[in-house]
C-alpha positions in Angstrom: 24.4 -1.5 88.0 23.2 -0.9 84.5 22.2 -3.8 82.2 24.9 -2.8 79.7 27.5 -3.1 82.5 26.2 -6.6 83.5 26.3 -7.7 79.8 29.9 -6.4 79.5 31.0 -8.2 82.6 29.5 -11.5 81.3 31.4 -11.2 78.1 34.6 -10.2 79.9 34.3 -13.4 82.0 33.9 -15.6 78.9 30.2 -16.1 79.0 28.0 -15.5 76.0 25.0 -13.3 76.8 22.4 -14.4 74.4 19.7 -11.9 73.2 17.0 -13.9 75.1 19.0 -13.9 78.3 19.7 -10.2 78.0 15.9 -9.6 77.5 15.2 -11.6 80.6 17.7 -9.7 82.7 16.1 -6.4 81.6 12.6 -7.6 82.3 13.4 -8.9 85.8 15.3 -5.8 86.7 12.4 -3.6 85.5 9.9 -5.7 87.5 11.9 -5.3 90.7 12.3 -1.5 90.2 8.6 -0.9 89.5 7.4 -3.6 91.9 5.1 -5.7 89.7 4.5 -9.4 89.1 6.4 -10.8 86.1 5.6 -14.0 84.3 8.7 -15.0 82.4 8.8 -18.0 80.0 12.4 -18.8 79.2 13.1 -21.3 76.5 15.6 -24.2 76.9 19.2 -23.0 76.8 18.8 -19.3 77.6 20.3 -19.6 81.0 17.3 -18.8 83.2 19.1 -18.9 86.5 21.7 -16.3 85.4 18.9 -14.3 83.7 16.9 -13.8 86.9 20.0 -13.6 89.2 21.7 -10.9 87.2 18.4 -9.0 86.9 17.5 -9.1 90.6 20.6 -9.1 92.7 21.9 -5.5 92.4 18.3 -4.2 92.8 17.6 -6.3 95.9 20.9 -5.3 97.5 20.2 -1.6 96.8 16.8 -2.0 98.5 18.3 -4.0 101.4 15.9 -6.8 100.7 16.3 -10.5 101.3 16.1 -12.3 98.0 13.9 -15.4 98.3 14.3 -17.9 95.5 11.9 -20.9 95.6 12.6 -23.7 93.2 11.3 -27.2 92.6 13.9 -29.7 93.9 16.8 -30.1 96.3 19.1 -30.6 93.3 18.1 -27.2 91.9 18.5 -25.6 95.3 22.0 -27.0 95.6 23.0 -25.9 92.1 21.9 -22.4 92.9 23.8 -22.3 96.2 27.0 -24.0 95.0 27.3 -23.0 91.4 25.1 -20.3 89.9 25.0 -17.7 92.7 28.8 -17.9 93.4 29.5 -17.3 89.7 27.1 -14.3 89.7 28.6 -13.0 92.9 32.0 -13.0 91.3 30.7 -11.3 88.1 29.0 -8.5 90.0 31.7 -8.1 92.7 29.3 -9.0 95.5 29.9 -10.9 98.7 26.6 -12.4 99.8 25.3 -14.5 102.7 23.4 -17.4 101.3 21.2 -19.7 103.3 19.0 -22.7 102.3 15.6 -22.9 104.0 14.3 -26.4 104.4 11.2 -27.9 106.0 11.4 -29.1 109.6 11.5 -32.7 108.6 15.1 -32.2 107.2 16.4 -31.7 110.8 16.8 -33.9 113.8 14.8 -33.3 117.0 17.3 -33.7 119.9 14.4 -34.1 122.3 12.8 -37.0 120.4 16.2 -38.6 119.8 17.3 -38.7 123.4 13.9 -39.7 124.6 13.9 -42.9 122.6 13.7 -46.0 124.8 13.4 -48.7 122.1 16.7 -50.7 122.4 16.5 -52.1 118.8 15.9 -48.6 117.4 18.7 -47.1 119.6 21.1 -49.7 118.2 20.2 -48.7 114.6 20.9 -45.1 115.5 24.4 -45.6 116.9 26.1 -44.1 113.8 23.9 -41.1 114.1 24.6 -40.7 117.8 28.3 -40.8 117.1 27.9 -38.1 114.4 26.1 -35.9 117.0 28.5 -36.5 119.9 31.9 -36.9 118.2 31.7 -35.5 114.7 30.0 -32.2 115.3 27.2 -33.0 112.9 24.8 -30.1 112.7 21.6 -32.1 112.7 20.7 -31.4 109.0 19.9 -34.7 107.3 21.4 -33.5 104.0 24.8 -33.1 105.7 24.8 -36.5 107.3 27.4 -38.9 106.1 25.6 -42.1 107.1 22.4 -43.5 105.6 19.3 -43.6 107.7 16.0 -45.4 107.0 13.1 -42.9 106.1 10.7 -44.5 108.6 13.3 -44.2 111.4 14.1 -40.6 110.5 10.4 -39.8 110.8 10.5 -40.8 114.5 13.4 -38.5 115.3 13.0 -35.5 113.0 11.4 -32.3 114.1 7.9 -31.3 113.2 5.4 -28.6 114.3 3.3 -31.2 116.3 5.0 -31.7 119.7 7.7 -29.0 119.3 8.3 -27.1 122.6 10.1 -24.3 120.8 12.0 -22.1 123.3 10.7 -24.2 126.2 12.7 -27.2 125.1 15.8 -28.2 127.0 17.6 -28.6 123.6 16.5 -25.3 122.1 20.0 -23.8 121.9 21.3 -27.0 120.1 18.3 -27.2 117.8 19.4 -27.5 114.2 16.1 -26.2 112.8 15.9 -23.1 115.0 19.6 -22.4 114.4 19.0 -22.5 110.7 16.0 -20.1 111.1 18.2 -17.7 113.1 20.9 -17.7 110.4 18.3 -16.9 107.8 17.6 -13.5 109.6 21.0 -12.2 108.3 20.9 -13.8 104.9 21.0 -11.8 101.7 19.6 -14.8 99.7 17.4 -17.5 101.0 17.0 -20.5 98.7 14.1 -22.7 99.4 11.6 -25.1 97.7 8.0 -24.5 96.7 6.7 -26.5 99.7 8.4 -24.2 102.2 7.3 -21.0 100.4 3.7 -22.3 100.3 3.9 -23.2 104.0 4.9 -19.6 104.8 2.1 -18.3 102.6 -0.6 -20.4 104.3 0.7 -19.3 107.7 0.3 -15.6 106.7 3.9 -14.8 105.4 6.8 -13.9 107.5 6.4 -16.9 109.8 9.0 -19.2 108.2 10.7 -16.9 105.7 11.5 -13.2 106.2 8.8 -10.5 106.3 7.3 -9.8 102.9 7.9 -6.1 103.2 11.7 -6.7 103.2 11.7 -9.5 100.6 11.9 -9.9 96.8 10.6 -13.2 95.5 11.8 -15.3 92.5 9.7 -18.5 91.9 11.6 -20.7 89.6 10.1 -23.8 87.8 6.8 -21.9 88.4 4.7 -24.3 86.3 4.8 -26.6 89.4 3.1 -24.0 91.6 -0.6 -24.8 90.9 -0.2 -28.6 91.6 2.2 -28.0 94.6 -0.2 -25.5 96.2 -3.0 -28.1 96.0 -0.8 -30.9 97.4 0.5 -28.7 100.2 -3.1 -28.2 101.5 -4.2 -31.8 101.0 -5.2 -33.8 104.2 -5.2 -37.5 105.0 -6.4 -39.1 108.2 -6.4 -42.8 109.0 -9.2 -44.3 111.1 -6.7 -46.7 112.7 -4.3 -43.9 113.5 -7.1 -41.8 114.9 -7.9 -44.5 117.4 -4.3 -44.9 118.3 -3.9 -41.1 118.9 -6.9 -41.2 121.3 -5.6 -44.3 123.0 -2.3 -42.5 123.5 -4.2 -39.5 124.9 -5.7 -41.7 127.6 -2.4 -43.4 128.4 -0.6 -40.0 128.6 -3.3 -38.6 130.9 -2.8 -41.7 133.2 0.9 -41.2 133.2 0.4 -37.6 134.3 -2.1 -38.3 137.0 0.4 -39.4 139.7 2.2 -36.1 139.4 -0.8 -34.3 140.9 -2.4 -34.6 144.4 -5.6 -33.4 142.9 -5.9 -33.5 139.1 -7.8 -30.6 137.5 -11.4 -31.1 136.2 -10.0 -30.9 132.6 -8.1 -34.2 133.3 -11.2 -36.2 133.9 -13.2 -34.5 131.1 -10.4 -35.1 128.6 -10.3 -38.8 129.6 -14.1 -39.2 129.4 -14.4 -37.6 126.0 -11.4 -39.7 124.7 -13.4 -42.9 125.6 -16.5 -41.6 123.8 -14.4 -40.8 120.7 -13.1 -44.4 120.6 -16.7 -45.7 120.7 -17.7 -43.4 117.8 -14.7 -44.5 115.7 -15.7 -48.1 116.2 -19.2 -47.2 115.1 -17.9 -45.4 112.0 -15.8 -48.4 111.0 -18.9 -50.7 111.2 -20.8 -48.3 108.9 -17.9 -48.3 106.4 -17.6 -52.0 106.5 -21.3 -52.3 105.6 -21.3 -49.7 102.8 -17.8 -49.6 101.3 -17.9 -52.5 98.9 -21.3 -51.4 97.4 -20.3 -47.8 96.9 -16.6 -47.9 96.2 -14.8 -48.4 92.9 -12.1 -50.9 93.8 -10.6 -49.6 97.1 -11.7 -46.0 96.6 -15.0 -44.3 97.5 -15.2 -40.9 95.9 -17.9 -38.4 97.0 -18.9 -36.1 94.1 -22.4 -34.9 95.3 -24.3 -35.3 98.6 -22.8 -37.2 101.5 -24.6 -40.3 102.8 -26.7 -39.4 105.8 -25.5 -42.2 108.0 -21.9 -41.2 107.5 -22.7 -37.5 107.9 -24.3 -38.2 111.4 -21.2 -40.1 112.5 -18.9 -37.3 111.3 -21.0 -34.7 113.1 -20.9 -36.7 116.4 -17.1 -37.1 116.0 -16.6 -33.4 115.3 -18.6 -32.4 118.5 -16.7 -34.9 120.7 -13.3 -34.1 119.2 -13.9 -30.3 119.6 -14.8 -30.8 123.3 -11.9 -33.2 123.9 -9.5 -30.7 122.2 -10.6 -28.0 124.5 -10.2 -30.1 127.7 -6.7 -31.4 126.6 -5.6 -27.9 125.9 -6.8 -26.7 129.3 -5.0 -29.6 130.9 -1.8 -28.9 129.0 -1.9 -25.3 130.2 -2.4 -26.4 133.8 0.4 -28.9 133.4 2.8 -26.2 132.1 2.1 -24.0 135.1 2.5 -26.8 137.6 5.9 -27.5 139.2 7.2 -31.0 138.4 10.4 -32.2 140.1 11.7 -34.0 137.0 12.3 -31.4 134.2 13.1 -34.2 131.7 9.8 -35.9 132.4 7.9 -32.6 132.3 9.3 -31.7 128.9 8.6 -35.2 127.6 5.0 -35.1 128.6 4.6 -31.5 127.4 5.9 -32.5 124.0 3.4 -35.4 123.7 0.6 -33.1 124.8 1.5 -30.6 122.1 1.6 -33.5 119.6 -1.8 -34.8 120.7 -3.4 -31.3 120.5 -2.1 -31.0 117.0 -3.5 -34.4 116.1 -6.9 -33.6 117.6 -6.9 -30.4 115.5 -6.3 -32.4 112.4 -9.0 -34.9 113.3 -11.5 -32.1 114.0 -10.8 -30.5 110.6 -11.5 -33.8 108.9 -14.7 -34.6 110.7 -16.0 -31.0 110.2 -15.2 -30.6 106.5 -15.4 -34.1 105.0 -19.2 -34.1 104.6 -19.1 -30.8 102.7 -18.6 -30.3 99.0 -16.9 -27.0 99.6 -14.5 -25.5 102.2 -15.3 -22.6 104.4 -14.6 -20.1 101.5 -16.8 -21.9 99.0 -13.9 -23.6 97.2 -14.8 -27.1 95.8 -12.9 -29.9 97.4 -12.3 -33.5 96.5 -13.3 -36.1 99.1 -12.6 -39.8 99.1 -12.1 -42.8 101.4 -9.5 -45.5 100.6 -9.4 -49.0 102.1 -6.0 -50.3 103.1 -6.1 -54.0 103.8 -3.5 -56.1 105.6 -3.5 -59.4 107.5 -4.2 -57.8 110.8 -7.1 -55.4 110.0 -8.8 -53.1 107.5 -7.9 -49.5 107.7 -9.9 -46.6 106.2 -8.3 -43.4 105.2 -10.1 -40.1 104.7 -8.7 -37.7 102.1 -9.5 -34.0 101.5 -8.0 -32.0 98.7 -9.0 -28.7 97.1 -9.1 -28.9 93.3 -8.2 -25.2 92.9 -6.2 -22.9 95.2 -6.3 -19.8 93.0 -8.4 -17.9 95.6 -6.1 -18.8 98.4 -3.0 -17.7 96.6 -4.7 -14.4 95.6 -5.8 -13.6 99.1 -2.7 -14.8 101.0 0.1 -14.0 98.7 -0.5 -11.8 95.7 -2.6 -9.4 97.7 -0.3 -9.3 100.7 3.2 -9.4 99.2 4.0 -5.7 98.6 7.2 -6.1 96.6 8.1 -7.6 93.2 7.5 -11.3 92.4 9.0 -13.0 89.4 7.7 -16.4 88.2 9.7 -18.1 85.6 9.7 -21.5 83.8 10.2 -23.0 80.4 6.5 -23.8 80.1 4.0 -21.2 81.2 2.1 -20.4 77.9 -0.8 -22.1 76.2 -1.2 -21.2 72.5 1.1 -18.3 73.0 -0.8 -16.9 76.0 -0.2 -16.7 79.8 -3.8 -16.5 80.8 -4.4 -20.2 81.7 -1.4 -20.2 84.1 -2.3 -16.8 85.5 -5.9 -18.1 86.3 -4.6 -21.3 87.9 -2.6 -19.3 90.4 -5.2 -16.6 91.0 -3.5 -13.6 89.5 -6.8 -12.6 87.9 -8.3 -12.4 91.4 -5.9 -9.8 92.9 -5.7 -6.1 92.3 -2.6 -5.2 94.3 -0.1 -5.7 91.5 0.3 -5.0 87.9 1.0 -8.3 86.1 3.3 -8.3 83.0 4.6 -11.2 81.0 7.5 -11.8 78.7 8.6 -14.7 76.5 12.4 -15.3 75.9 12.7 -17.9 73.2 15.3 -20.7 73.1 18.5 -19.9 71.0 18.6 -23.5 69.7 18.4 -24.2 66.0 15.4 -26.5 66.0 15.0 -26.3 62.2 18.0 -28.6 62.0 16.1 -31.3 63.7 13.0 -33.2 62.5 9.5 -33.7 63.8 8.0 -36.8 62.2 4.2 -37.4 62.4 3.2 -40.6 60.6 -0.2 -41.3 59.1 -1.8 -43.9 61.2 -4.3 -46.7 60.5 -5.8 -46.5 64.0 -7.0 -43.6 66.1 -4.8 -42.9 69.1 -7.7 -42.7 71.7 -7.5 -44.0 75.3 -9.5 -47.1 74.5 -8.1 -48.1 71.1 -5.8 -51.1 71.6 -5.1 -51.2 67.8 -3.2 -47.9 68.1 -0.9 -49.4 70.8 -0.4 -52.5 68.6 0.5 -50.3 65.6 2.9 -48.3 67.8 4.5 -51.5 69.2 5.0 -52.8 65.7 6.7 -49.6 64.6 8.9 -49.5 67.8 10.0 -53.1 67.5 11.1 -52.4 63.9 12.9 -49.2 64.9 14.8 -50.8 67.9 16.1 -53.5 65.5 17.9 -50.8 63.5 18.7 -47.8 65.8 22.3 -47.0 66.6 22.4 -44.4 69.4 20.4 -43.2 72.4 16.6 -43.2 72.2 14.0 -41.9 74.6 10.5 -43.3 74.4 7.7 -41.6 76.5 4.5 -43.4 77.2 1.2 -42.0 78.5 0.5 -44.8 80.9 2.3 -47.4 83.0 0.2 -50.2 81.4 1.2 -49.3 77.8 4.9 -49.1 78.8 4.8 -52.5 80.5 2.8 -54.1 77.6 5.2 -52.7 75.0 8.3 -53.9 76.9 6.8 -57.3 77.4 6.0 -57.9 73.7 9.7 -57.2 72.7 11.9 -60.2 72.0 14.5 -60.9 74.7 17.3 -59.6 72.4 15.6 -56.2 72.1 14.6 -56.1 75.8 18.3 -56.1 76.6 18.6 -52.9 74.6 16.0 -51.1 76.8 16.0 -49.7 80.3 12.5 -49.1 81.8 11.4 -46.7 84.4 10.5 -48.7 87.5 11.8 -49.0 91.0 15.2 -47.4 90.5 15.7 -43.8 91.7 15.9 -41.4 88.8 19.7 -40.8 88.9 20.5 -44.6 89.0 18.0 -45.2 86.2 19.8 -42.6 84.0 23.2 -44.0 84.9 22.1 -47.5 83.9 20.7 -46.2 80.6 23.9 -44.2 79.7 26.3 -47.0 80.4 25.9 -49.0 77.2 25.8 -45.8 75.1 29.1 -44.8 76.6 30.5 -48.1 75.3 29.2 -47.4 71.8 26.1 -49.6 72.0 22.6 -48.4 71.1 20.1 -48.2 74.0 16.6 -47.0 74.7 15.0 -45.6 77.8 11.2 -46.2 78.3 9.6 -43.7 80.7 6.5 -41.7 81.8 5.7 -38.1 82.7 7.5 -38.4 86.1 10.7 -39.3 84.3 10.3 -36.7 81.5 10.1 -33.8 83.9 13.5 -32.1 83.9 15.3 -35.0 82.1 18.6 -33.9 80.5 20.1 -36.3 78.0 22.3 -34.2 75.7 24.1 -35.3 72.5 24.2 -38.9 71.6 22.2 -40.0 74.7 19.0 -38.8 72.9 19.3 -38.7 69.2 15.7 -39.9 68.8 12.7 -39.0 70.9 9.5 -41.0 70.5 6.2 -39.9 72.0 3.5 -42.6 72.1 0.7 -40.1 71.7 -0.5 -36.6 72.8 -0.3 -36.9 76.6 -4.0 -36.4 77.6 -4.5 -37.3 81.2 -7.3 -39.7 82.2 -9.7 -38.4 84.9 -8.8 -41.4 87.1 -7.9 -39.6 90.3 -10.5 -38.3 92.8 -9.3 -34.8 92.3 -9.6 -35.1 88.5 -13.1 -36.7 88.8 -14.2 -33.9 91.2 -12.8 -31.2 88.9 -14.6 -32.7 85.9 -17.8 -33.0 87.8 -17.6 -29.3 89.0 -16.9 -28.0 85.5 -19.9 -29.9 84.1 -22.2 -28.5 86.7 -21.0 -25.0 85.5 -21.8 -26.1 81.9 -18.2 -25.7 81.0 -16.3 -27.9 78.5 -14.0 -30.1 80.5 -11.8 -30.8 77.4 -11.3 -27.1 76.5 -11.1 -25.8 80.1 -8.7 -28.4 81.6 -7.8 -31.5 79.6 -6.4 -29.8 76.5 -4.4 -27.1 78.3 -2.7 -29.7 80.6 -1.9 -31.9 77.6 -0.5 -28.9 75.8 1.9 -28.1 78.6 3.0 -31.7 79.0 3.6 -32.1 75.2 5.8 -29.0 75.2 7.8 -30.4 78.2 8.2 -33.8 76.5 9.3 -32.3 73.1 11.9 -30.3 75.1 13.8 -33.5 76.0 15.3 -33.8 72.4 17.5 -30.7 72.0 19.5 -29.8 75.2 22.5 -27.9 73.8 23.3 -25.7 70.9 25.0 -28.5 69.0 22.3 -31.1 69.5 20.4 -32.4 66.5 17.8 -35.2 66.5 14.5 -36.7 65.4 11.2 -36.5 67.2 8.5 -39.0 66.3 5.0 -38.1 67.5 2.9 -41.3 66.9 -0.4 -39.3 66.9 -1.7 -37.7 63.7 -4.5 -35.9 65.6 -2.0 -33.1 65.8 -2.5 -32.7 62.0 -6.2 -33.2 61.4 -7.9 -32.0 64.6 -8.6 -28.3 65.1 -6.9 -28.4 68.5 -4.0 -30.3 67.1 -3.1 -27.5 64.7 -2.8 -25.2 67.7 -0.6 -27.7 69.5 1.6 -28.1 66.5 2.0 -24.3 66.2 3.2 -24.1 69.8 6.0 -26.7 69.4 9.6 -25.6 68.5 10.1 -24.9 64.8 11.3 -28.4 63.7 11.4 -29.5 60.1 8.1 -31.4 59.9 7.6 -34.6 58.0 4.3 -36.6 57.4 5.3 -40.1 56.2 2.4 -42.2 54.9 3.1 -45.2 57.2 5.1 -46.4 60.1 7.5 -48.2 57.7 8.4 -44.9 56.1 8.8 -43.4 59.6 11.4 -46.1 60.5 13.3 -45.3 57.3 13.3 -41.5 58.1 14.5 -42.1 61.6 17.3 -44.6 60.7 
């Protein structure tokens, strides 16, 4: 179908096809036809979902490809499945089979569920049992009509560790594998970034359809760099490791009576399990002696060489775990090929053996890689140990995380996916260029695809709204308390006069809490703070007084600002405490900064500034959400005027009418 035909159908159905949306449709269609990678930045309000769907669907259908759409959240997945795609189907006259691909943890494991013998737990699961037995519940947690505790769900949901696959007695009823089977005949598969990344790391085509028959759309693509790092991060608890090894011994002892003459692997696995427990005890003693002297608070970060005493313990543990893993695997193979009278008992033990093998593999990976600054491919990794204290005992946790996955994405995705890939988001550019994002996801390291980019600007009339940047007495640096005090004085005065919805975004939890605490009780009653409430409940609480005609403010952080939609009178004023530069206070950030310095690179230019740039654009995008919106944005940071980098930041923001009042008092007058 031609683009002109699509545009005409949109108009006939009562939709307005904006120039930017039409441009996006054409760009996506061209990328599918010519099989290249497209980076598409679509401004707020252009209708990105319709833009890529209308551009891709006819092409994917003609090629008989499965369209794989990966987006950021369950809410966005459901919006695509229940609203956007059905509307586009109707417009294009198509009838499509749509499936949602979720991770294993969203489905119940029948084997785990029916193997439970904890009476208290079984009592808590009665409603779920009724749903399975009497209400034809599919096993998908998202379709369950009863609430279930997350910790309880973890014990009965499916995962790769311990899954018997087709050998399981419940394989035909398995909700996870049933969903995977349905996906084979799907025209469109909607998934999240985590599931797409899991398929990429496994080699493509293991969870989602084969790449040769797939066309990919990655929505909210600005999340991809961080999501890819998080998806490969590892965490191992010393206490849990000891428990896994104890369980290995206990399971072996349970299996022993089933054999007249247990195989050699049985005795070897048992012996090496005992040796591992001894080594774990030795490792804990070393950590107890050294942790307080080396750690910052409850975190010990390793930037350079690894302590020799720890390296020796990790090396011993790696050797013992490797041998134990081999012996348990041999025993599991022997067990599978041995006739056991009780099929139920055999499957139960097989499942636990599979689980233990998986855990031993995880332990081995940690012991092997933790002492090294780089992974097997030479990529720098962050390494740190945390101390978790409780009344019963201290537990040490070992964390491994790459700081850059660009090389892995290049090798395992961009180089291997033969068809078109579109990545779209409202925030992909830095100073008008896509290079920073392209480097972060490894597009510069691949040579299989042409990479093109397009920017589709927002249709909103930003010039009808105001950007107010007051002249400040104090510099808005991380360590300057005077700036926070000046900001608080301004905010207090403003909250005494404002009349509608106001969103205030802070750069740290501490500054948010301090600001709220200094407000008089009467003003605190006019403020809702981000805290323990889930996001939707928080927004509902904030909107309630505004719906009754009362002014109200919402205090939040980056995690709230992401994707926040407060149209009309809910957000007539947006206040940003200062340019959102991130502090290098995480092990990953510290490792990244250290690595850049070793390469004689400027950390601020290479990483800190680009990330703040993207975050500032996201934050300013909270003000204008519809074509009729107008509002006022106060950025309480005049570095954006007098710093060289600030001028570039300012040029990247929407074309607001800009004001530079000489004081915070003038700013209050402008806003009110």
